[in-house]
C-alpha positions, 0 to 999 in steps of 0.5 A: 499500500506505501508502495502505491502511495509513492507511485501515485506521488511520483506520478503526480510529480511528474505530471506537474513536471510535464504540466509546467514543461507544456506552460514554458513552451507555450509562453515561449511560443506565444512571446516569439510570435509577438516578438515577430509580430511587433517587428514586422509592424516596426518594418511596416511602418518603416514604409512597407519595407526598408527603403534601403533594401531591394524588394527582391531581399523581402520577397522571392519574386514570383515569375512574371506573366508577361505573355499572359493577359489579365484574366478576369473574373479570375484576376479579381481574387487576391494574389501572391505578389509582393504588393497589391490593392483594390480601390473605389473612388466615387460620387453620391448624392442623395434625394434631397440634394447632398452630395459626398465623394468617397474613396477606399483602399485596401492594400495588402503586402506580402513580407515576412510578415504579410500586412493588410491596411485599409483607408477610407475617406468621405467628403460632405461636398455641401459642408466641406467636412473631410472624413477619414480613417485607417486600419492595420493588421497582420496577415491577409483576413481574407475569406476563400472566394473563386473569382473574387475577393472577401475581406474584413478588416475589424468590422469593414468589409469589402466583397465582390467579384466580376463587378459586383461588389459591396462595401462597409465601412466608417466610424462612430462619425461617418459610414458607407454602406454601398452596392456597386454594379458595373456598366461598362467592360473592364480596361485593361491599362497598357493594352495588356493590363501590364505596366513597366515601372523600370527599376521598380518592378512590374504591375498587373493594372485594370479598371472598372471605370463605371459602377453604378452605386445604391446605398446608403451614408450616414454622417452624424447619426442621420443615415441618407439613402444615396446612389452614384458612380464609382471608379474601381482599381484593382493592381498588383505585381512585384514593384517597390512603392518606396521607388514611386510617386504618382499623379493619378486621374480617373476622369467620368465625362457627361458623354460616356467617356472615361480617361486614366491618366498615370504620371509616375516618378521616382524620388528625385523627381524623374519621369518613370511612366507617362501612360493614359487610357481613353475608353469610349463606348467600351472601346479602349485607345492607349495614348502614348507619352506625347498624345496628351499634356497635363498642366496644374495651374497652381499649389496648395500647401497642406496646413496639416503637413505643409507638404505642397501639391500641384492643383488645378489642372488643365488636361490636353488630348489634341486627337480628341479635340479635347482641353479639359480644367479639373478643379478640386471640389475640397481642396484639403483632401490630404490623407494622412496614412503615417498612421498605418503606411508612413505615407501621406497622399492627396485624394479628392474629388474634381469637377470637369469643365473646359470642352466637356463636362463631368466627374473625377478623382485625382491622387497625388502621392509621393509629395511628401517627407517620409519620417522615419526619425521616430524612436523604435520605443515610440514606434512599438507603441504606436503599433500596439495601439493600431492592434488594438483598433 
């Protein structure tokens, strides 16, 4: 009987030691996961990946599909390339005449630690109020969906494919809930849907330039039914955004024509790519670098960041007998994304006049000075705040 008690006591001690050993192993595993997560977020904060190292060092470059066209709806879905984003802008109007503009972008960066970021802005055109918010999360919070995408970032939902999309996002101050349906064929930029960014890499890029919108906008607790017109972009590839800045124009004319203009430059300001797509009645023409002109009439300086942006553009397309005047509806349309991407950019609606009328959106990126001089402890604290959102 005494020997039985000794065996039971010995078994309990072994079980206790095994339990402690398992707890230690579990604690070490959790600590390693937290360290890798914070490291990944820290590297992200330094600008997607460290600017002094090439993207190739962080991501195993996938073989380029240069001989293969973009295939839809298959390519609506996420890819494994280094950089990818889905983007919407749009113009909304309520039955009572309230007008809004919005943009929403979801970025996925596949580094050693994959990160996903979402940006949203809403402008009340009557009051001039500009609402923004952003989210960052480790990983790629997407459910598997054939020929489409289905993302959920902390309650922000973006799902769709084949030109039928849904978007729900916002804060306690503002919120959008939108259904979008394409009304014209997708546009393959560059002709094949593949653009050469020189030393920065290559990118696949297509747009759905006209998507009818039905939905709701909520501002300060007031919900309004809205209709409108959206522009959708999807871009992915093995390219380094730290080597690029751009002036980008998405123009929807009242005669049914759609124009995309892409002016890319490197950090020194040297031109990398100058291209445009002109679409009318479902037929797209690619405009060469000498077939159009873009000239800014003035400059605008942000009170928040001190960044100077070009503003008020003249767009000339002689072959189409077009002289367009682009006026921003709200100049103070800067988006400060430093909390999630360390980038600041201008993203705003424009009214189009001149020989043709319409509405559009302009995005100006690369005009900011990167702020990478914060102490690591400050960055870790900031990243911790972002994770808890």
